[in-house]
C-alpha positions in Angstrom: 3.7 9.1 1.6 2.1 10.2 -1.6 3.9 12.5 -4.0 1.2 15.2 -3.4 1.4 14.9 0.4 5.1 15.6 0.2 4.5 18.5 -2.2 2.7 21.5 -0.7 2.8 23.1 -4.2 0.1 20.6 -5.2 -2.2 21.9 -2.5 -1.4 25.4 -3.5 -2.3 24.7 -7.1 -5.7 23.3 -6.0 -6.2 26.4 -3.8 -5.2 28.8 -6.6 -7.7 27.1 -8.9 -10.6 26.5 -6.5 -12.8 28.7 -8.7 -13.0 25.7 -11.0 -14.4 23.6 -8.2 -17.0 26.2 -7.3 -18.1 26.7 -10.8 -18.5 22.9 -11.4 -20.3 22.5 -8.1 -22.7 25.3 -8.9 -23.3 23.9 -12.4 -24.3 20.4 -11.2 -25.9 20.9 -7.8 -29.0 22.9 -6.8 -28.7 22.6 -3.0 -25.9 23.9 -0.8 -25.5 20.5 0.8 -25.0 18.8 -2.5 -22.5 21.5 -3.6 -20.5 21.0 -0.4 -20.6 17.2 -0.9 -19.5 17.4 -4.5 -16.7 19.9 -3.7 -15.4 17.4 -1.0 -15.6 14.6 -3.5 -13.8 16.6 -6.2 -11.0 17.6 -3.8 -10.7 14.0 -2.6 -10.4 12.7 -6.2 -7.9 15.4 -7.1 -5.8 14.4 -4.0 -6.2 10.7 -4.8 -5.2 11.2 -8.4 -2.4 13.6 -7.7 0.2 11.0 -8.6 -1.3 10.7 -12.1 -0.8 14.4 -12.9 1.5 14.8 -15.8 3.5 18.0 -15.5 3.7 18.2 -19.3 0.0 19.3 -19.4 -1.7 22.3 -17.8 -2.8 21.7 -14.3 -6.2 23.4 -14.9 -6.9 21.1 -17.8 -6.3 18.1 -15.6 -8.3 19.6 -12.8 -11.3 20.4 -15.0 -11.2 16.8 -16.4 -11.3 15.3 -12.9 -13.9 17.8 -11.6 -16.2 17.3 -14.5 -16.0 13.5 -14.4 -16.7 13.5 -10.6 -19.6 16.0 -11.1 -21.2 14.0 -13.9 -21.0 10.8 -11.8 -22.4 12.7 -8.8 -25.2 14.2 -10.8 -26.2 10.8 -12.2 -26.0 9.2 -8.8 -28.2 11.8 -7.1 -30.6 11.8 -10.2 -31.6 15.3 -9.6 -32.8 17.3 -12.6 -32.8 20.7 -10.8 -29.1 21.4 -11.2 -28.2 25.1 -11.6 -25.5 26.9 -13.4 -24.0 30.0 -11.8 -22.0 31.5 -14.6 -21.6 34.8 -12.8 -19.1 33.7 -10.1 -17.1 36.9 -10.8 -15.5 35.1 -13.8 -17.8 36.6 -16.3 -18.1 40.4 -16.3 -21.1 41.8 -18.2 -20.9 45.5 -18.7 -24.1 47.5 -19.3 -23.0 49.4 -22.4 -26.5 49.8 -23.7 -28.1 51.4 -20.5 -30.5 48.5 -20.5 -29.2 46.7 -17.4 -32.4 44.9 -16.6 -32.6 43.4 -20.1 -29.0 42.3 -20.0 -29.6 40.6 -16.6 -32.7 39.0 -17.8 -31.0 37.6 -20.9 -28.2 36.3 -18.7 -30.7 34.6 -16.4 -32.4 33.0 -19.4 -29.0 31.8 -20.7 -28.3 30.3 -17.3 -31.6 28.5 -17.3 -31.1 27.2 -20.8 -27.7 25.8 -20.0 -29.1 24.2 -16.8 -31.5 22.2 -19.0 -28.7 20.7 -21.1 -27.5 17.1 -20.8 -24.5 16.6 -18.5 -21.8 16.5 -21.3 -23.3 19.4 -23.2 -23.5 21.4 -20.0 -19.8 20.6 -19.4 -18.9 21.7 -22.9 -20.8 25.0 -22.5 -19.2 25.7 -19.1 -15.7 25.3 -20.7 -16.7 27.3 -23.8 -18.1 30.1 -21.7 -14.8 30.0 -19.8 -13.1 30.9 -23.1 -11.3 27.6 -23.3 -10.0 26.7 -26.7 -11.4 23.7 -28.6 -8.1 21.9 -27.9 -8.3 22.5 -24.2 -12.0 21.4 -24.1 -11.0 18.3 -26.1 -8.2 17.5 -23.5 -10.7 17.9 -20.6 -13.6 15.9 -22.1 -11.7 13.3 -24.0 -13.4 14.2 -27.3 -11.7 15.2 -30.5 -11.3 18.8 -31.3 -13.6 18.3 -34.3 -16.2 16.7 -32.2 -16.0 19.5 -29.6 -16.4 22.2 -32.3 -19.4 20.3 -33.9 -21.1 19.7 -30.6 -20.6 23.3 -29.4 -22.0 24.7 -32.6 -25.0 22.5 -32.3 -25.5 23.4 -28.6 -25.2 27.1 -29.5 -27.8 26.7 -32.2 -30.1 24.9 -29.8 -29.6 27.6 -27.1 -30.2 30.3 -29.7 -33.5 28.7 -30.8 -34.6 28.3 -27.2 -33.8 31.9 -26.3 -35.5 33.2 -29.4 -38.6 31.2 -28.5 -38.5 32.6 -24.9 -38.0 36.2 -26.0 -41.0 36.2 -28.4 
C-alpha cells in the first residue's frame, strides 16, 4: 500500500488545492474534453508521485510543479495552439473603481488573449506570477533560478505591455 493510499490527508490536500488543477487545465486546454483528460492525468501523477512529496516544502509548490510539468507535456503531445487561459476562476477579483466596467473587462480579456499566445514555460511563469507567487516559489515550481525567473517575468511583462499597447491603439 502506498503512503498516500494509507494517508487520507494526502487526498484532502489535493481536494483543498483543486483550484490549482482547474487553473492549469484552463490555461493549457481549449476544449472541455481536453481539460477533463488533463485534470485526470494531473491527479494520477500527483497520486503516483505522492511518495516523493517532501514535507519540508509547501504542498502547493510541489503540486504546481507536477501539474505544470504534466500540462506542458500534455500540451506538446496534443500539439494544439488554441489553448486558453481563464484567469478569472474566482481567484482574481477585479473591482470596477473607475465606473468603466466594460473597459476593465475588455482589458482583462485582452490580457488573457495575450497570455494564451505565450510559449508554454512563459505561460506557466505568468500564471504563477498572476497568482502572486514570489520569485522564490516560482523558481521552486519551475526549476529555474530566482534571478532567471525575475528576468524572464520582466521580459514577458514588457512583451505583454507592448502587445496590449499595440492592440489598444
